[in-house]
N, C-alpha and C positions, 0 to 999 in steps of 0.2 A: 819791500826790500829795505827802504830807508828806515821804516819803523823798526824792523828787526835789528838793523845796524845800530839805531839809536839806543834800543834797549840793551844790546850787548855792550855798547860803549858805556852806558850808564853803569852797568854791572861791573865792568872792569875798572871804571873810575872809582866806584865805591870801594871795591876790593883794595885797590892801590892806596886810597886815602886812609881807609880804616886800618889797613895793615901797617902803614907808616905810623899812625897814631898809637896803635897797640905796641909797636916796637919801642917807641920813645916813652911810652907811659910806664911808670913804675908801680902804679896802684893796681893790685891784682883784681879788685872789685870793678874798677873802671874798665880794665881789659876784658873781664868777663861780660860786662854790660855791652860793650861795643861788639863783642863776638856774637852775642844773641841778636844785636841790632842788624849786623851785616847779613846774618842768616835770614832775617825777616825780609830785608830789602831784596835779596836774591830770590827768595821765594815768590815775592810779588812779581819780579821780572820774569821768572819761569812761568808763573800763572798767565801773565799777559802774553808771553811768547806762545804758550800752548793754545791760546784761543785764536791765533792768526791762521789765515788760510795757508795751506801747504803750497810750497813752490819748489821746483827742482833745484834752483840755485841754492836755497837755504839748506836743503838736504845734502847737496853736494859739498857745501862748506863743512857740514858736520862730519862727512866722510873723509875730507881732506884737510884736517886741521894742520896749518903750516905757519911757519914764522914769516914775518913780513919780508925779510931779506930773500926768502925763497919764492916770492911771488913776482910775476913780471906782467905789468899792465901796459900793453902796446896798442890800446884803442886809439883810433883817429891819428895814426902815424903815417898815413899815405903809403902803406906798405903794399907791394904787389906780390910778395912771397914771404914765407916765414923766414926771419933773419937767421943767418948762420951764427955759430959761436955764441949762442945763448948760454948763460951759466948752467953748468952741468947739474947743479943742485936744485934747479927750478922745479917746483912742485905744482905751482898754479900759473897758468899762462892764458892771457886773454888777448886775442888778436882781432877782436870784433871791430866793425866799422872801418875796414880797410878795403882794398880791392884785390883780395887773394883768391883767385879763381880755382886754384888747385892745391891739394896737399899731396905731395909726391913722396916716393920712397926716399929714405935717407935724410929728409929735412928735420926730423925729430930724433935722429939716431943717438945723439949724445944726451938726450934728456931722459935718462934711465929712471929718475925719481919722479917724473911727471905724473901727477895724480888727477888734475883737473884741467881740461882744455876747453876753452870757450872761443868759438869762432862764429859769431852771429853777425848777420848783416854785412857780410864781406863778399857778396857775389860769388860764393863758393859753388862750383859746378862739378867738381870731381874730387874723389878721395881714393887714392890707390889702395887696393886690398892689403898691401903689405906696408902701408905708411906707418903703422904703429907696431911693427914687428919687434922693435927693440924697447918698447914702452910697456913693461910688464907691471907697472904700478897704476896705470890709468883706471880710475873708478868712475869718473864723470866726464861725459863728452856732450857738449852743447853746440850743435851746428844748425840751430833753428834760424828761420828767416833768411834763407839762401836760395840758390837756383838749382838745387839738385834735381835732376830729371828722373833718377831712380834712387831707391834706397840702397846705399852702397854696401858692398861686401867688405867686411873688416875682420882683421885678426886681433880681437880684443877680448880675450877670455876672462880678464879681471873686471870687466865693466859692470857697474852697478846701476848707473843712471845714464840714459841717453835721450836727448831731446832732438828729434828730427822734424818738429812741427814747422809750419810756415815755409815749406819748400814747394817744388813744382812737379813732383812725381805723379803719374797717372794711375798708380796702383799702390795698395798697402802691402803688396807681396814682400815678405821679408826674405832676404837671402838665406841659404842654408847655413851660413856661418853663424847666424843667430842661435842655432841649436847648441853652439859651444859657449854661449854666454851664461854659464851655469850660476853666476852670481847676480844676474840682472834682477833688479827690484822694481825699477821705474822706467817706463817707456812712454814717450810722447810722440805721436804721429799726427800730421795734419798737412793737407794740400787741397787747395781749391780746385784742383784738376781731378780729384778722386771722388767719385760718386757711388762707388760700390764697395761692398765687403764680401770677400769670397773665402771659402773654406781653406784654400791653400795659403791664404795670406798669412795666417798665424800658426800654421802647422809646425814651423821650426821651434815654436815656444811651448809646444804641448807638454814637454817634460821639464820646463823651466819654472822655478818658483817665483814668477812675476807677481808682485804685490799690487802695483798701481799702473793703470793705463789711462793716458790722456789722449783722446781720439777725436779728430775732426778739425775743421777750419771754418765752422759756422755756416756751412752750406747744406743743401738738401741731399740726403742719401736716397738714391733711386733704386738700389738693388742690394739685397742682403741674402746671403746663402745661409740657411739655418745650420746651426752648429758651429759657426765661425768663432764666436766668442766663448762658446762652451768649452773649447779646447784649453782655455786659460784657467785651469782647474784651481789654481792657488790664488787667483785674483781676489783682493780684498777691497780695493777702491777703484772706481772708474769714473772718469769725467767724459761725457759725451758733448762735445762742442758741435752739435749737429741740429739742423732744422728738420722737423718731421711733419710739417703742415699737411702735405698731401700723402704721407706715408706712415700713418699711425699703425698700420698693420706690421710694418717693419719694426717699429718701436716695440710693439707687443712681442714679436718674435725675439728681439734682443733681450727683453726682460726674461722671457722663458729660458733663453740660453744662459743668462747670467745667474739664474736661479740654480744652475748646475755647477756653479763655481762657489767660492767662499766669499763672494761680494757682500760687504756690510754697508758700504757707503756709495751712493750714486749721486753724481752732480750733473745737472742738465743745464747747458749753456746755450742761449739763443734757441731754446726749445720751440717757441712759437713766435714767428715774425708778426709784425703789426698788421699785415694785410691778410692774415689767415682767419678763416671762419671754421671753427672747430665744431663739426656736426656729430662727432662720435665721442665715446668715452675713451681717451687714450691711456687711462691709468688702471684698467681692469686687472692687469697682470700683477699689480702691486699686492693685491690681497693674498696671492699665493706665493709671494716671494719670501721664503722662510727665513733666510739669514739677513735680510736687509734691515738695518737699524737707523740709517740716516739718509735723507734725501735733501739736496740743495738745488734750488732753481735760481739761475743767475742770468741777468741781461736778457730778459724776455718780456714779451707782452702777455698779460694774462687777464682774461675777462672774468666777471663774477660767475658766469655759467661754468667756465673751466675750473674756477676755484672750488666751486661746490663739488664738481666731479672728483677733483683731486682729493679734497678732504674726506669725501665719502669712502674712497678706496683706502686712504691712509688710515682712516678710523678703524677699519677692519683688518689692518695689516699689523705686522710686528714692529713697524717703524716707531722709533722713540724720539727722533730729532727731525724737525721740519724747519727748513731755513729758506728764506727768500732774500736775495741780495740784488740790488739795483734792477728792480723790475718796474714796468709801467702797468698800473692797474686801471682797468676800464670797466665800468658797470654797463653791461649790455642788457640788463633786466631792470624794469621800472622800480623795483623795490630793493635793488642792490643784491647782496649775497644773503639769501634766505636759506640757512642750513637746517634741514628737517631734523626733528628729534630722533635720537638713536636709542635702541633698546639696550645697548651695551656701552661700557666705558672705553675710552681710548687708552692706548699704551704710551701716548706721547708724554715725554718728560721735558722736552725743550722745544720752544717755538721762537723763531727769530724773523723779524721784518727789519731789514737794514738797507735803507736807501730806496724809498718807494715814491715814485712819481705818479700823480693822479692825472688821468687823461681829461676828466671833466673838472670844471671849477665848481666843486660842491663837496660837501662832506660825504665820504664813502660810508655806506650803510652795511654793517655786519650784524646780522641777527643770528646769534648762535648761543645756545645755553652752555654755560661753563661748568655746570654741576657734574658733568661726566668726565671732566679733566682731573681725575682723582690722583694722577701720578705726576702732574705738571709741576716742576720745581724751578724752571728757568723760563722767563718770558722777556722778550726784547722787542721794543718798538723804537727804532732809532732812525733818524733822518726820514720821518714819515710826514712831517708837517703837523703832527698832533699838537693841539692847543687846549684841549679839554680831556681830562681823565674821567672815564665813566665811573659813576658813583660806586657801584658794587663790583667793579672788575676784580679787585684784589681780594676782597672778602669772600668772593664766590669761589676762590681757588685756595683752599686751606693748605694745600701741599706746597704752595709757592714759597721759594726761598730767596730767589734773586729776581729783581725787576730792573730792567735797564730802559730808561726813557731819555737817553742822551740825544743831543743834536736835534731837538724839536723846537716848537714854538710855545712851550708851556711857561706861563707866568704864574704868579701867586694865585690869581683867580682861577686858573686852570686846574690847580690841585684842590682848592677849597671853595669851589663855586657854591652859591647859596642853597642849591637843591640837595647837596650832599651833607651827610653827617660825618664828622671826622672818623668815627669808628667804622664806618662803611668803607672808608678809603684805606686806612692803615689799621687793621685790627691788631 
């Protein structure tokens, strides 16, 4: 969030500064030069912004662009209720980090322009079904990290983003009122008390064009009713913040169901805990996942054995983007990761390792032939502790366009160590 704000701030500063210079400048060629320059700066900002992980807050700000005078930040104000007499033109309201246990009827009645309501970490236990009856402009509601025992019924037909993660409900059963959320695009659900997914949970959304689902609170799912997620026919992106150590059969069924949706991006958070012994292949369903193009694995423990199984299935799948973020890598085989030669090429275009911690104090061993990566154009090893670049890594991938080796331990000798020829490193 801070990085996003910094980029936006830089862009607006540049716009303001250049606009001022252009206005006061009388030289038309100078003005034209500056115009092209500001376009270039903004393009870089947009490119950087596009590479960042998606978050509901950022999406919400895009949906509710508002003037500063129409925002109300009441965080850490020791509030016990939503204050009366808030400005009627308020479009963005943040009441997080207070002690507001209830949102009652009438408390927001005057805020007819309210678009974004954030009430996180405020011990919220109850939301009245008609609390938002007069708020016809609300597009984003974030009530994450509270004490809600059930998913509340709400009259919010204009809603596009809702974050209900980090609460205390015992079921993911959505109220019937969710069937009226015809504009809903993003839904986040998560409770450490919920260990099952049932068919009826998502039935209210079967005709809703939900595009993204963030599901789970990092705990083990013990029961899954087949067909539950298949009801979300328009789903394009899903994040499973779920552990599957003893329930890879459930994970397999989830993948089968997601294959009946429009899912293109799958993120697995805390997929394997550090005390898990993976004895089966949990990724077999990936090979038949027709629409899947990107898989991201975050905050998990992964062994060399599991890595081989993952790559073998990804290799024969339509996946184009494989990303690992903040993982712990452990070699549970004496020779490290030995990837067998394949008879076909992979469709992978992008591979990212960003923030890798090594369980053993030794160089990890990856034995894999790069000659079958004929489509790979983006490769990133960032925050991995790398201090030597393999001689023929780049020259073996003629399709490579972008290489990111940031935040490592590479020094001059790591790029140009004596065993390498310069043409083998950078052809």
